[in-house]
N, C-alpha and C positions, 0 to 999 in steps of 0.2 A: 504493500500500500504506500509506504513511504517513498519507494522508488517511483511509483506512478505519479505521486504528487510532485515529486521533483521534476519529472519530465514535463508535466503540465505547466509548472512554474517557469521552466526554461522556455517553453513555447510561447507563453504569454509575454515574457521578457523580450524575446526575439521579435514578436509582433509589434511590441511597443517601439522598439528600436527602428524597425522598418517604417512604421507609421510616421515617426518623428523625422526620419530622413526624407520622406517623400512629401511631407506637409508643406504647403505654400509654394509649390513648384509649378503650379498650373498644369499638373499631370504629365510633365515631360521629363521628370527625374532630375531636374536641376533647380536652382533657386531663381531662375529666370521666370517672369510672369508669362502666361500663355498669350498667344495671339501676336499679330504684327503691330509695330509702332505706326503712328500716323504717316511717317515719312516713307513707309514701304508699301502701303496699300495703293490700289489703283495704278499699278505700274510705276510707283514712285513719283507720281505727279505732284505731290504736295511737299516734297522733300526740302525744297529751297524757297518756299513761299510762306512767310510767317503769317500773312493775312489768311491764307487758305487753311493753314494748320490750326489757327485759332478758331476759324469758322467751323472746321470739322469737329473739333472737340466740343464746341458749343452745340452743334446740331445733334451729335451722337451721344454726348454725355460720357465720353470714354476716350482713353488715349491708346487703347490697344484693340485690335480687330481681327476677326476671322473673315476669310474671303470665300466666295463660292463662284465657280465657273467664270473666273476673270479671263477675258480674251482681248487685252489691249492691242496686241499685235495683229490679230485677225481683224479687228474692227478698223484699224488704220489701213490694212491691206485691202479691205473691201472698198474703202473710200478711194484708194489709189486706183483700183480696178475700175470703179465707176467713172473716174476721170478719163479713162482711156477708151471708153465705149461710146458709140454713137447712140444717143437716146432717141428711141422712137416716141411718138406723141403719148402713147399710153404707158411708157416705161417708168417704173417707180421702184428704186431699190428698197429692200427691206432693212429696217434698223437692225443694228448689231450691238449686243451688250458689250460695253467697254469694260466695266467692272461692277462688282456687286459685293458689298461687305456689311458687317454688323459688329456691334461690340462683342468682344471675346467672352464677356460674362453674361451677355444678353440672350443667347440662344437663337438669334436670328429674328426676334420679334420687332426690333427697331432697326431696320436696314436702310441702306442707301444704294441706289443704282444709277449708273450713267450709261446712256445709249448714244450711238452715233448713227447718222444717216446722211446720204447725199440727196438733196432736194433741188427743185428747180428755182425756187426763190423764197425769200422770207415771206411769211404768210400775212403780215399785218396783224391787226388786233380787232376782233369783233367788239362792238360796244358792250355787249353783255359780259364778255370776258374781261374787259377793261375795268369792270366794277370790282373784280376780286384779285387783281394782280397789280404789281408795281413794275414799271418799265425802267430800264437802265441803259446808260450810254456805253455800249460795247458792241462791236461787230456791226452787222446790218440791223439786228434787232435782238433785244433781250428783255425777258419779262419773267416774273415768278410769282406764284402764290406761296402760301406757307408750306405747301407739300410738294409742289411741282414747278420746275423752272425750265425755260427754253432759251437757247441762245443760237443765233444764226450768224455765220460769218462767211465772207467771200474768200475763196481760195484760188488765187491766180497761179496757174501752173504753166510750165514750159511745154511746147509741142514735143511729142505728138499728143500729149494730154490736153484736155480742154478745161476751162475754168468751171468750178463747181461751187455750190453753196452747201455748207456743212450745217446740219442741224444737230445740236447737242441737247439731250434731255437729261435732267437730273431730278430724280424722284427721292424725296427725303422721307423720314419716318412719318407714319400716319398719326392722326390725332392732335396735331398742333393747331391751335385756334387760327382761323383765317385772319383774325385781327392782329396777329403777331407779325408786324412789319419787319422786325429785326431778323426773323427766320427767313423771310423772303430774300433779304440782302445776303444772308449767310449762304443760302442755296445758290444764288447766282454767282457769288464769289467762288464757290467750289467749281461750278460749271465753267466759269471764265478761266480759272487756272488750268483746268483740264483742256479747254479749247485752245489755249496758248500752247500747251504741250503738243497737242495733235497737229496744230498748224506748223510748228517747228518740224515735226517728224515728216509731214507731207511736203514741206518746202513751199508753203503758201506765201504768196505776195499780196500785200494790200488787205490783210484781214481786219484791220481797224479794231482789234481787240484791246480792251482797256488793260492797264497794269494795276495790280493791287485790288482794292475794293471798287467795283463799278459804282458810278454815281447814279442815284435815282433821278429820273426825268419825268415830265408829264407824259401820260399815256397818249398815243396817237388818237386823234379825234374820230378817225374812221379807218376802215380797211383800205389799203392801197389798191 
């Protein structure tokens, strides 16, 4: 009996040691927290932009993130391919997810996603939509609600490619009040930073994208 109790005591002691060694390590066996830092998510697009990093932390309420099906390279390649094709009247490329991530401790409930697409032109702003968004001075057109932002910029390219208009959509966490004007600015700041990165990778000329935090402007009075 005494020998059995000794074995049980040793097993408990070993379990305690193992638990203490693995505690606080994010489940990866080290003392490093789980998830990616803000500078590494979304293809590293926020790494050198202090305004975007601050906006990301405010939007997501976290400094470390998990990513799902991120395809930055594929999204840019699709844009490049679209610039080399002759567009028929009915041709419309499909949007491609650029990145998708959420707080490492949040389990994906509060996520952020960015998509890219090549379009024919900036769409303007319908009067009904103008009631729930803020417009910003960047690219051809930029506007955002508290949950969804759009940014359009012109991408001038050298032959044999032709010029395209790039649409970037940034969808933030759900449930933010529509009256949260600061959230709108944060989302468009994130989208603008990523648009600048995409523009550089494509070699766009004349994108007219803002630097830092885009400035809010009056909404257009009508659709162009």
